[in-house]
N, C-alpha and C positions, 0 to 999 in steps of 0.2 A: 392497209386496214383489213382487206379481205384475206391476205396472207396470214395475218395474225390470227384471225378467226379460224382459219383452216388448221393452223398449228395447235390452237387451244382445243379445237374439236378432236384432233388426232390424240392429243394428250389425254383428253377425257375418255376417249374410247379405249386407249391403252390402260388407263387406270381401272376402268370398268372390267377390262379383260383380266388384269392382274388380280383384282378382287375376286372375280369369278373363279379364276384358277386356284387362288388361295382357299376359297371356300370349298372348291371341289376336292382339293388335296386333304382338307380337314375331314371331309365326309368319307373319303376313300382311305382314311387312316388305317394302317395295319394293326393287327392285334399283337400285343407282346406276349412273351412266353409265360409270364405270371398269370395273365388273363386266361390263356389256354389251359394252364395247369389247374386253375380254379374250376374251369368248366369240366375238365376231365375228372377231377375229384367228385364233382357233382354227378357226373355220369356213372362213376364207379358206385356211388351210393344208390343211384336209381336202379342199377342192375341188381344190387343186393336186395333191394326192396321190391323187385319186380313182382314177386308172388303176392305182395300186399295189394299192389295196383290191380293185378288180375282178379284178386278177390273182390275188390270194389266193383270192377266191371262185370264180373259174374253176378254179383248181387243186383246190378241194374238190369241185366238180361233176365234174371229170374223174375224180377218184378214185371217186366213186359210180358213174359210167358204166362205169369199168373193172371194178369189182366186179360190176355188173349183167351185164356181158358174160361174165364168167367163171363166174357161179353157175348151177347147174342146179336149185337149190331154188326151187320156184314161189312159196312164201310169202315167201322172202327176196327174190326178184325183185319181188314185189308191194310189199313194204315199201320196197325201194330205189326203186321208181318213185314211191312216196308221198313219200319224202325228196326226190327230184329235183323232183317237183311243187311241194313246199313251198319248196325253195331257189330254184327258178326263178320262183315266183309273183310276187314284186315285183321281179324282176331282168329276166326276159324272158318275157312272158305266152304267146307262141306256143309256146315250149319247154315251159312249164308245162302247157299244154293237151295237148301231145304225150304227156307222161308220164301224164296222166289217161287218154288213149286207150290207152296201153300197159297201164294198170291194168285198163281195161275189157276188153281182149283176154285178160288173164290170168284174169279172173273166172270164165268157164265151166270153165276147167281146175281152178280151186280148189274148185268146187262149193260156193260161198258166196254164194247169191243175196241174203242180207241185206246184203251190202256194196254192192248196186246203188244204194241211197240215197246212200251215201258218194260214189260216182262222180258222181251227179247234182249233189250239193252242190258237189263239187270243180269241176265244169264251170261251175256258176253263179258260183262265186267268181272264176274266171278271166274269165268273160264280163262280170262287173261291172267288172273292171279294164280290159277292152278296150272298155267302153262299149256292149256288145251286150246291151242290157237286155231285149229281147224274148226272145232265146235264154236269158238267165239266168232269166227268169220261167218259161219253159217247163220248164227243168230243175228248178226248185224245185217246180213244180206236179206234176212226175212222181214225186215222192217220196211216201212213206207215213209221216208223222210218228208215227202210232199204233204202228208197229212198231219205232220207233227206240229205242235205249238212251238213257239220260239224257245222257250225254256227246255222243252224236250229235245229239240234239234241241237241245242247247245250241249246237252248231256250226251246225245248220240255222237256228235263230232268229237267230244273229249274222250269217249270210250274208244272210238276209232283211232284217234291220235295215240292213245295209250297202247292200243293193239299193235300198231306199227312200231311204236317205240320199244315195246317188249320184243318184237321180232328183231329189231335192230340190235338189241342187247343180246339176243339169243344167238344170232349168227355173227360169228367173229370175222368172217372174210370181208374185206373192205368193199368189194363191189356190191354184194348182197346187202350188207349192213347199211351202206350209204343210200341204196335204193329205198329201203324201208325208212330210213331216217328222213329222206325227202318227203315221202308219203306222210310221215308223222307231222312234219312241218306244215304241209298243206292243210291238214285237218286242224292243226293248231291255229293257223291263220283264219280258218272258218270259225273256230271258237272265238277268236279275238274279235271278229267282225260282229258277232252276236252279243258279246258281253257289254253290259252297261258300264259307264264310268265308275271306277272304284278299285278296290285292292286287287280283285281277281283279274281285272283287265290289265292293271299295272304289272302283275306277276307275269302274265303271258307276254306283255310287251317287253319286259326286262329279259325274258327268256329269248325273245327274238333279237334283242340288242346283243346278247351274249353270242348268239349264233352269227351275228354280223360283225363279231370281233370288236364290240364296243362295250367292254365290261365296266369301264369307269362310269359311263352314263347309267348302266343298269344298276350299279351299286348305289348311285345317288338316289334313283327312284325307289329302290327297295328299302333303303334306310329311312327315307322319308315316310314310307308306308309303315315301317316298324315303329317309327316315332308316334304315329297317329292311330294305328289300328291295334286294338288290344284283344282281338279275337284269337283264341289259342290255336285253332286249326290253321287259320290263315298265317299266323306268325311262324308256324312250322314250315309252310311252303316258302315264306319269305326267307327264313334262315337257310333252307335247302338251296334255293336259287342263288342266294348270296354266296354259298360255298362254291357253286359252279362258276360264278363271276370271278371270285378270287383265284380259282383254279386257272382260269384263262390268264389272269394277271401274274401267274406263277408265284403267288403269295401263299405258300403252303401253311404257315401258321394260322393265318386268317381262315383259310379253307377248312382246316381241322377244327378251328374254334366253332365255326357255324355248323359244321357237321355234328360236332358234339352237342351243340344247343338243340339241333333238330332231333338227334337221338334221344336226348333227355325228355323232350316233349312227347316223342313217340312212346317211350316207356310209360310216362305219366298217363297217357291216353289209352294204354293197353293195346297199342298197335303192334302186331307181330309180323306184318308183311311190310318191310322197309328196306331201304338201301343205304341210309346215312351211316349206320353203325358199322356195316361191313366195309364201306369205303374208308371210314375213319380207321378201322383196324388195319386195312391194307397200307394206308399212309404211315401209320405207326410202325408197321413191320418194315417198311422201306427206310425208316429213320432209326431202326435198331431197337425199338421198344417192344421186344418180343412178348413179354409177359402180358402187357395190356392188350397187344394186338391179338394174341391167342384167346384171351378172355372175351374180347369183343366179337371175334369170329365165332367162337363157340356159342355165345349168346345169340348171335344172328342166326346161326344154323339151327339151334334148338327152336327158336321162335318160328322160323320158316317151316320147319318140320311140323310143329304143332298147328300152324295155320294151313298146312298142306299147300304151300306156295312152291310149286316145282320150279318156277322161273327163278326165284331167289336161290333155291338149292343148286340149280344148274350154274347160276352166276358165281356162286361161292365155291364151286367144286375145285377149281384150280387154286383159288386164293387160300382156301382152308388147308389144302394139302401142303402148299409152300410154307404157310405160317406154322402149321403144326410140325412139319419136319424141322424147321428152324428152332421152334420152341423145344422140341425133343432133344435136338443137338445141344441147345443151351442148358437144358436140365441135365443132360449127360455130362457136360463139362462141369456143371455145378457139383454133380455127384462125384466126379473124379477129383475135383478140387477139395470137396468136403472129405472124401476118403483119405486124400493125402494129408489134409489138416488133422483128421482123426489119428492117423498113424503117427504124425509128428507130435501131436498132443500126447498120445499114449506114451511115446518114447520119452518126452519131456517129463510127463507125470511119473514114469518109471524111474527115470534118473533122479527126479526130485524125491521120490520115496526112498530110493537107495541112499541119497544124500541125507534125508531125515533120519533113516535108520543109523547111518554112520555117525551123524551128529548126536543122536540120542546115546549111542554106544560110548562115544568119546566124552559126552557130558556126564554119563554115569561113572565112567572111569575117572574123570576129573573130580566128580563129587566124592568118589571113594578116596582118591588121593587127598582131597581137601580134608575129608574126615580123618584120614590117617595122620595128616599133617597137624590138624587141630588136636587130635588125641596126643600126638607127640609133643605139641606145644603145651598141652595141659599137663602132661607128665613132666615136661621140663620145668613148667611153672611150679608144679608140686615139689619137684626135686629141689629147685631153687629155694622154694619156701621152706622145705625141710632143712636144707643146708643153712638157710638164714636162721631158722629156729635153733638148729644144732649149734651154730656159731654163737648165737645169743646165749644158749644154755651153757656152752663151754665158757664163754666170757664171764657170765654171771657166777657160775660155780667155781671157776678158777679163782676169781676175785674173793669170793666168800671163803673158798677153801684156804687160800693163803692167809686171809684175815683171821679165820678160825684157828689155823695152825699157830699164828703169832700169839693169839689170845691164849691158846692152850699151853704154849711154851711159858708164857708169863704166869699162868695159873700154876703150872708144875713148879716154876721157880719159887713162887710164893709158898706153895705147899712144902717144898724142900726147906725153905728158910724157917717155916714154922716148926718143921721136924728138927732142924738143927738147934733152934732155940730151946725146944723141949729137952733135947739131948744135953746141951750145955748147962741147962738148969737142973740136970739130973732128975727130970720128971719122967722116970722110966715107965711108970704105969700109964700115964697119959699118952706117952709115945706109942706104947704097944696098943693102947686103945684106938688111937687114930689109925695105926697101921692095919689093925684088924677091921676097922669100919669100912663099909661099902658106900657110905653116903656120898663121898667125893665122886666115885664112879657113877652112881645113880644120878647125881645132880648134873654131871657132865653129859650123860646120855640124854637126860631130859632136855638140856640146853641144845644138844645136837639135833634132837627131834624137832624142837621148836624152830631152830634155825633152818632145818631142812624144809619144814612145812611152809615157813614164811617165804623162803627162796623159791620153792616150787610154785606156790600160789601167785607169786609175783609174775612168774612166767606163764602160768595157766590159770587165770583167775576164775574161770567157769568150769574147772575140772570136776568139782564135786557135783554140780547140777547135771553136767553132761554125762558123767559116769552113771548116775542114778537113772537117767533116761534109758539106759541099756537094760534096766532090770524091771521086773514087775513092781507095782507100787508097794505091795506088802513085803517085798524082799529088798527094798532099798536100804542103804546104810548111810547114816549121817553123823558128823562129829558131835561129841557132847558139848555142852556149853563151856566155853573157855578153851576148847580145842580148835585147832585149824584142820588137822587131819586125824583120823583114827588109824588103828593098826591096818585094817583092810585097805583103806584108801591109800595109806603110805606104801603098801606093797605094790599096788597098781600104779602109783605115782612113779615109783622107781622103774616099772616096766615102760611107762610112757617116756621116761628119759633114756630108754634103750637098754636098761639092765634087765635082761629076760631070764638069765640063768637063776634057778631057785637057790643054788649055793651062794651065789654072789648077793642075792637079795637078803638071805639069812645072815650072811656075814656083815653086810652094811648096816642092817637094822638090829642086829643082835638077837635075832629070833632063831628058833630051831628050824631045821630043814622040814620037819613034819608040819610045824605050824604054817610055814609059808606054802607048802604043797597043799595042805588042807584048804587054806583060804582060796587059793587059785582054783582048785577043783570045785569047791562049793559055788563060787560065783559063776564059773563056766556053766554049771548045770542050771543056774537060775536065769541065764541070759534070755532076753526076749527073742533074739534072732538066731538062736542055736549056739551050742557050745563051741562049734568049730570056727565061728566068726567072731566070738566075743573078744578075744585078746587082740585080734586084728583091728576091731572097732575101737578098742581102748587106745591103740597106737595112733589112731587118727583124731583123737579128741584134742 
């Protein structure tokens, strides 16, 4: 029974241990790259809007200055100088030191010699930022810690710890740096002893855990404080110490994430003396993100210069040189690549333009060839049309000609028989009368004209209208009622059929050469489009 209880107890302890380990792993969860990128984008925006945040901070400082100028209350003036010292401390160290001296000037009037230690520690804090370590140590040694209140002693120890921490950062040799680091740890222990329970104490304790190589425990404590504490300034410290803890865990993504969150809050609060952004820039540089690294380093350097923080400028000296050289090399490579791309693009564009010119040339040539071919086709169509018309004309006229010849032979035969009858009947007078009469010839010629007119208009039914459109309205010629064509129209009808010689026209129609010539000349002079084009236009009717 006892053995069973022991086994159950051990199982319960193991279960508790596993649950605790699981909970710890959840709390120490690493940041993924998407979360880091989101934080970096937020930081990029904060850097772009830095001047806006500085404007807000400057407005706050101006309101304190105005209130200080207007007040006659010495204690209020002293407190306002204290506020201005604090607001300028990480924004512009020289101005911060100025208001420390203003506090020192008010001290004799306030008859509060116990505040002299506060003045010394204030000066030391500013000197730490300005990198004036000899002056800072002198101010700290001029104090009387035994006469200080608990809160003042806590402030005194924290400035002393910061003094040795700055010296440890300033001196790069291991022996000297470790010596100052140990001194800083001792003063941090003193601060820890004086701090009441709360976030500040947990931050110092987490820092001690990190130094003791227990980063997981530190992370658990810091994240618990992040969950409960909403004070902006303390959250900045929590984020920064978390980045140190993840650095010990070799979790670079999480370290960069919390450095980015710290840097964002620093910029929001118009802090110019900081280390988070330059550390983040160096980590980005080592990972090959040169553009962001250079941007962050330059922002850190400008802010340190504006704040007159010689310590931060000294810390960044080697970093900024390495990052800037790498960035310049990258820009040079980009320039070389872009230059090559421009050359290749120019060659391609030139080849493309030459190709376009050649294409346009051949397209124009092809268009000309198409136009020539189209013109040739039109001429061929016209020739075929003319040939078809000519064939039609020949067919019609040959048929009519043969028919007319047969009819004419029959008429001559009938005329001969009538003459034979008269001769056999001894009607000599009537015979001579018929022989002398021109009626037969006139009737036959009139029949010939009617047959010609009818045959021609069958082939060209719109000839009369089309012909008159070539003439002015008052010079147009129209057949009389009962006629198909008049003499003028008949002359040009023969021309339309291809009979263009005046002698041939006169012979076919039984007109004199003069009559035909006069008609042709008269209508050429009347033509709307000029005499030289008239007969050619008639041929196209």
